[in-house]
C-alpha positions, 0 to 999 in steps of 0.5 A: 729140184729133185726129192729123194726118199729120206732115211727109213724108206724101202730103198735104203741100204741098211748096212750103209746107214748102220755104219754111219750111225756107228761112226757117229756113236763112236765120236759121241762116246769120245765126246762124252768122255772128253767133256766129263774128263774136263769136268772131272779136272774142274772138280778135283784139280784145285785140290791137287795144288794151286799150281796145277789148277792155275796151269789148267785155268781153274780158280782154286777159290771157286770150287764146284758145288758137290750137288752140281757135280752129282747132277752132271755125273748123273746126266753124263751117265744117262748120255752114255746109256743113250750111246750104248743103246744106239750102239746096240741098235746100229749093230743090228743094222736097224739104223733108221732116220728116226734113230738118227733123229732121236739120238741127235735130239737126245744129244741136245737135251743132255748137253743143254741139261749139263750146261744149265746145271753148270756153266750156262751159256758162258761155258766152253761146252757151248762148243758142243752144239757145233759138234752135234751139227757137224755129226749130222753130216756123216749121215748124208741126210739133208733133212736131218741137217736142217732139223738138227740145225733148227733144234740146236738153235732152239736148245741154245735159246732155251739155255739163254732163257735158263740163264736169264730167268733162273730157277731156284737151283740155277740161282744158287749156282750163279749161272751167268748169261752172255751179252746180247751181241754174243748170243746173236753171233752164236745163233748166226754161227749155228745157222751157218754151221748147218748151212755149211754141212748141207753144202758139204753133202751137196758137194759130195754128191757132185764129186761122186758124179751121180745123177741123183743123191745117194739113196736114203738122202732127201734133197729139196 
């Protein structure tokens, strides 16, 4: 096995990593907008008529608490500010491993916060954890993939803890947990998602037919 310098070392091509981070950040912005749009529909669709709400799949007798809507909006705004900050730094071609790690951990914190204040582990936005792992593949950094996969599993377990031992606010929102087998399958799927992304990066190395991984990528 060989070991290459990770992102942030002297042999990096800064523009290459900056371009990768810009692409990741564009997807991040689109994902934030998409998730918030669904939340917006959840809040206001029932008021547009029972037929519209039924087609979309939102119950008209279960409105979103105004405090929850405000909290989710604030978190989504903060998440978007993170994306703008990453955009500015990457455009200056200052993208490093630590920027990628910081922005990825930020994604996990914001996503977990929104889930903890809304639908919990039962909500469809849990799929966002898989998107975060998938985005690490665009950086072509195996170390980042491993760290992100582990951090994502920890974030999901923390979300399960919030649902099992809710705070006063969580109790008022009625966050529901999921069966134990569902929890185990999700953790296993997250682990496999990280492993698959790692294999994709390794296959990319093989396809390029180079003697060693791309500069800035660590493979142990």
